[in-house]
C-alpha positions, -999 to 999 in steps of 0.1 A, spaced: 114 46 61 130 67 34 96 76 22 86 88 56 118 109 58 114 125 24 77 133 31 85 149 64 115 169 51 96 183 22 62 190 37 64 184 75 66 209 103 77 185 131 109 166 138 110 129 132 115 123 169 82 142 176 63 123 150 75 89 163 70 97 200 34 84 202 43 52 184 73 47 207 49 51 237 23 27 224 50 1 215 65 4 250 34 7 272 11 -14 250 -25 -10 238 -57 -31 239 -61 -52 208 -93 -44 189 -118 -71 178 -110 -69 141 -72 -71 146 -75 -99 171 -93 -119 144 -66 -111 118 -39 -119 143 -54 -153 150 -56 -161 113 -19 -154 110 -7 -176 139 5 -204 116 26 -180 96 41 -164 127 50 -198 143 72 -206 113 97 -179 124 112 -180 160 116 -143 163 81 -136 149 65 -161 174 84 -145 202 73 -109 194 38 -114 180 26 -145 199 30 -136 236 20 -164 259 22 -187 229 -9 -173 210 -22 -143 192 -36 -116 216 -73 -118 223 -97 -89 220 -90 -64 248 -56 -79 258 -27 -54 261 0 -60 235 35 -45 241 64 -45 216 95 -32 233 117 -43 204 97 -21 181 100 8 206 138 3 204 137 4 165 116 36 166 140 52 191 170 44 169 152 61 140 141 91 161 176 96 173 197 88 141 171 94 113 169 72 82 205 61 85 195 41 116 174 19 94 195 17 62 230 18 76 228 15 114 221 -12 139 186 -19 125 202 -25 91 227 -49 106 199 -70 122 180 -70 89 211 -82 70 218 -109 97 183 -122 93 185 -122 55 218 -141 56 205 -166 81 177 -175 56 200 -177 26 190 -142 13 211 -121 -10 205 -87 4 237 -67 10 246 -36 31 250 -17 -2 214 -26 -12 200 -10 19 223 20 20 216 29 -17 178 26 -14 159 58 -22 122 65 -23 111 82 -55 90 113 -62 68 106 -92 41 126 -110 6 113 -104 -16 100 -132 -52 110 -135 -85 107 -154 -116 128 -155 -148 111 -142 -178 134 -149 -169 166 -130 -141 151 -110 -104 148 -116 -91 116 -99 -54 110 -92 -34 79 -86 2 68 -82 16 57 -116 30 22 -123 47 3 -108 17 11 -85 -16 -5 -92 -38 27 -89 -42 29 -126 -68 1 -123 -91 24 -103 -88 50 -131 -96 24 -157 -127 14 -138 -139 50 -137 -133 54 -175 -155 23 -180 -182 32 -155 -188 67 -168 -206 51 -198 -233 37 -176 -262 56 -158 -252 45 -123 -274 72 -107 -304 59 -125 -295 24 -115 -295 34 -78 -270 31 -51 -260 -5 -44 -286 -18 -69 -279 -50 -87 -273 -32 -120 -249 -6 -104 -229 -34 -86 -229 -54 -118 -213 -26 -138 -187 -20 -111 -178 -56 -108 -175 -61 -146 -155 -29 -149 -131 -42 -122 -126 -74 -141 -116 -56 -173 -94 -32 -154 -76 -60 -135 -71 -79 -167 -51 -50 -182 -34 -44 -148 -21 -80 -147 -10 -79 -183 7 -45 -186 16 -30 -153 52 -35 -143 82 -16 -131 88 11 -158 125 8 -152 124 -26 -168 93 -26 -190 73 -3 -212 40 4 -195 14 19 -220 -1 42 -193 -15 67 -219 -31 39 -239 -46 22 -209 -62 55 -198 -73 65 -233 -110 73 -234 -117 58 -268 -100 26 -256 -123 26 -225 -154 31 -248 -144 1 -269 -139 -20 -238 -174 -12 -224 -188 -33 -252 -176 -63 -232 -199 -55 -203 -233 -72 -208 -260 -61 -183 -276 -96 -183 -245 -116 -181 -213 -119 -160 -181 -121 -179 -163 -152 -166 -134 -152 -191 -118 -117 -191 -88 -111 -214 -66 -81 -214 -72 -56 -242 -48 -40 -266 -45 -4 -256 -31 21 -281 6 30 -278 16 52 -249 20 88 -261 -31 -58 -4 -35 -62 42 -32 -25 40 -35 6 62 -49 36 44 -53 72 55 -64 103 37 -58 137 54 -64 173 44 -48 201 64 -59 237 70 -37 249 41 -55 226 16 -26 201 14 -39 165 8 -22 132 15 -34 99 3 -13 72 20 -11 34 17 12 15 40 10 -21 29 25 -54 40 6 -72 12 -6 -98 36 -9 -98 74 25 -95 90 42 -93 56 67 -121 51 62 -134 86 100 -131 92 112 -108 120 148 -98 123 159 -104 159 154 -75 183 136 -52 158 100 -58 166 88 -57 130 82 -83 103 98 -77 70 74 -66 43 65 -82 10 60 -48 -6 65 -11 0 43 19 7 27 44 -17 16 79 -10 5 108 -31 4 145 -23 -18 167 -43 -28 204 -43 -66 210 -41 -83 203 -74 -109 226 -88 -134 211 -111 -161 225 -134 
């Protein structure tokens, strides 16, 4: 919520109440559930049944909505109205916060009012790498976007165009690069407030060149270990938007898994998340 607020205040042209108005209407009046979300919803029924409030909100008539059924969430409409009227404080210090804290306490949680009130989303500088004639940006750790940049550093050493789109060789290189990137991701990426993350070393081109030797075209690597980079010098909604002024937003809103934790504070209409959201704002990038 604080991320939404900061984004809108710095770059937006509309009031928060205007931005939330369509969501309030859809939550109040309902919408027909699409085929893909109906299948995800059904797969999450067991999780949702474990929490009384989640079952009440997300399993109307005792089951996940079927394809084409109208789903309404008046509790979520209430939450959005609170935010539209009172801004971010409604979520972190107002009635929504009280309901979140009550839910946490009821489950033996340790969250306090101070924890919520003091939360602040962070502005961070993006990290990047050059892939052929493109400059590609990602959110830095503790985000996981660095893995995508590592994959590009590895893949640029292979003639993917010659291999052909979706060819066995091209897919093999991509998969093997992903294995190597994820091995380093799991070993080194953490919250930089509590750990030293060798971002520069992980993105070093010479390091990537050395790691490409582990990719064999005729063999899959089934035991991928993290490398030793030189010293530093998940279910998800994604959108990418460019406006008429050339401003670009790459936005991920993630619960990690469907319905997040599966725990819904009473009367709020939303399940608590396992993780937060990440978005980046970049000016247009000119390349050679």
